[in-house]
Every structure is written in structure tokens, then in C-alpha cells.
C-alpha angles and dihedrals in degrees: 000000000000119000115206124182121199124199110201146147130234097278133144094246096059099080088054088054091050091053093049098045093043090051089052099037109019116208091353098102133088120187116206108200115203096191115100116245141290092066120210104199108023124063123225110269137159089250092065127082126186111241107199125179089259091052090048090057092048092051091050100042112015110019098037090140090069092064092037090058092069121090093210135015116207117202112204097210121338118245110181096257089062088064088075098078089044090057096042101040126040111222143136098280126188119194113203102195122216101186103250088070095059110022089078132012125183094248094053137050091236147287096275132038095232118089111253093214116055121227100260094047091045091053093050096049094053091098091056091054091047092051090052092049091052091052091051091055089061094055118116107272098226093046089047092053093050092049091047091052091048092049093046088060105034095040094047126111089237092058091045091053091049089055094047090062088073097042111111099176134023115190113180122184093262128030092233090062093065091068092042091055093043092052096042106038104008131238133220118289089245098037110127134196121241122170120237136152136188113253141026114246098230098034103040116005104049097023110137090006120137108233101187136058094045089154089071093050097100105163129098120232109213119195130328106245148005095273128121093235087073087071090211097172095061091044093050089053092051092051092046092051092048091069092223118154094207119129113254119217116203118188105207102152093097121065133014114007092199091054089048090055090053091052092048091049091050091052092047091055094046108085092184093067111011094100092053100051126097112188118203101203100150130054110264132190113285094240091055092046092050090050090055092047090049088060091060115096094164130051127195115189107177097187120135092202127051108280141144094027093154092054092046094050092048094049093043090054089048087059101253123152107248127212119193131168115266091231092059119106086216092060091049091047095054092043089054088056090051093244117166102248136132135217125245086235090059090052091050089057097038116033091178088081085083091058099073135043123224116279120252090253092052090050091050091049092052092048092053090052091051095045090055091059107027109035119121095251092052095047094048092049090050091051092054091047091048094056095039091052090052090052096048 
């Protein structure tokens, strides 16, 4: 039997991954969770094991045979500290990229030339950066020096390249991103690409989603989290200038609470739009959340980098009209598939795009595109191919 180890954090995508890998390799997976308990997104199961800092050290120095016993080790995202086992222990590693872990690394300006945070948003988050810097100045000097030395090694390009030598498979969110990472940061000489995504369309992504009556879904979904890469401030201005009376839904419960407060304050001080905005800044029951999402017939994701793919796929299948930035690899990807989507820049020039929903034919076309990439049969076949490629 195959033995597959997974290194992951307590994130909302992980239980989808458990379903998919268990369907492909039943009772052959172990998920090591690095987040301290209590967990917020994943539920206690036999398949999960707590991976504390102490346990990490034991696996790397004392209990190395435990990691060596696995045929494949799957890394769900790749923060720099997770490069350490890749350097210290040769194995068949798979890196499932999330976006944050490859769009910028400390030794490089970033994966793409465009700035991820637009000017207005960058200006408004300055105070958050300054507050963080002040807190760092109060850190114990010796501890700060040790951490700085550790980071200078582990976050360096040299250490990253050492780790890449043992990377068998890199699977970013979009196929185009494999070449971007390879050209910008470098990958191992034998590192291969294998497509894989979190979530099965029918089972995870559109579960509990209303698929009809899109013409009565009149709200706008703006962004996916309380993170600066959403560029909320520019998007809010575009909506305000459009003159639309549609309700605007802003999910801000996930991410940086201080950033969320800045966005809420900006809305409060904007008389042109304050009455239309509904901020979701606390976790609400799933049924209530789904009801709110079902009321959204328009989606504006103002990210420069690829982000919020799961949300976009779900809302596109729902039949919503999607607006993405032209710079985004995600926009280019969907355009290459002939999906019916628009750019945020188009909306800025033509506010009437918010007047009409997609046609039934456009919705059907988009659903066919998504089914070809996200159906259960496709995802399970990709999972088998992913593991087999790592073993070859």
C-alpha cells in the first residue's frame, strides 16, 4: 500500500484535500497539521496529527525514519520554514502551490512585474506597516538577532534552491504559473508539472449553491478576504462612481483584522456607497453565508495576482458576471478558455456592465469550461497522476 504524508495548516481547503486523496488512495494518507489547537477549519479526525515545533525537531533529527517511511510527502503551500525538511531529508516531495507562497519570496521582488497592491490601497495601509515596525523595535534584542540569523539562511535564495533539488512535482493553481516560478525563482532540474486543484465541482465548490434564478441575484460580491491584495479601496471607488444602486457584499472575516477596520472606516466615510455595503466581518453559519452568496449576480475581484479561484469558480458556475483585473494571470487563463468574463478596467470605463446579467447561453458556456477542469472524474484522475509522477 502507498503511504502519503501531508504537511498542512488549519485552512478551509484542507478537508477538501482529505476527501480527494482518500477517494484516490483510501486509508493511505496522514495529514500533519502545523497549526496549534484548537483548529478553526478542520475537524478532529484519525487522519490528522498535530505537528508542533517540538515534533518537527524530532522528525528532522531523532525520528527521521517516520518521514522516510512515506512514499510521497505533499506540502500544502510552501512557507519558507517548510523548506527545511526538503533540504535535510531527501524524499519524493510535491508542492501544491496556493499563490501567497510563490507570488513573492523574500529574496526576490516578486513573480510578476506589476505591483500586487495598487497605489490607493498601498497609501492607506502605511499605518499598519508602521505599527508593525514599532512593535518589532520592542522585541528582545538577543531573540531578534537569533531570528534574523535564522531568516537570513532559511529565507535566502541559496536555501530555496537547495530545497528545489528534492522537489519532484510543483503544482501551482494555474498551469501558466509553473513557468513563471521556474523562470523567476528556479525549480529543480527534475521538477515536473502536474495539474491539481482543491475541490470537486459537484461535491465541494457548488454544494448548497442555488443554480437558477440568477436574474434575481442583484448584489455585487467584492473581494474574498481582509487582505491588501484585494485592493478594496480602488474597487469601492469604481463602484461608487458607477452610480449603481446594487448592494455590495464584502467578506472581511478572513485575513487581517486591522486591514478590515481600515476598509470599514473608508466605507463609513463614503456617503456615495455607505448605505449599499454589507460587511461580513464575523464568521456566520454556512446556510446564512450561502444565502448571501446566492444573492450575488456580480463579482469584482480586484487582485493583481491570482487569488480567490475557488470563490470565482463557484460564482461563475452560479452564473454571476465576473470582473477580474487585466494584469491577473487568472483573467488571462479564463480568457484563453473563451470564458465570458470582463476586466475591472472595462467596468471602470463602462459602468453599464453592471446593468445586465449574463445570458443563459453565456452561463452554459462557462459551466462547460468549469466542468472540463473541476468535475469529480477529472480531479480524481489528476490526483492519481500527481502521486504517480512523484514516484516515477
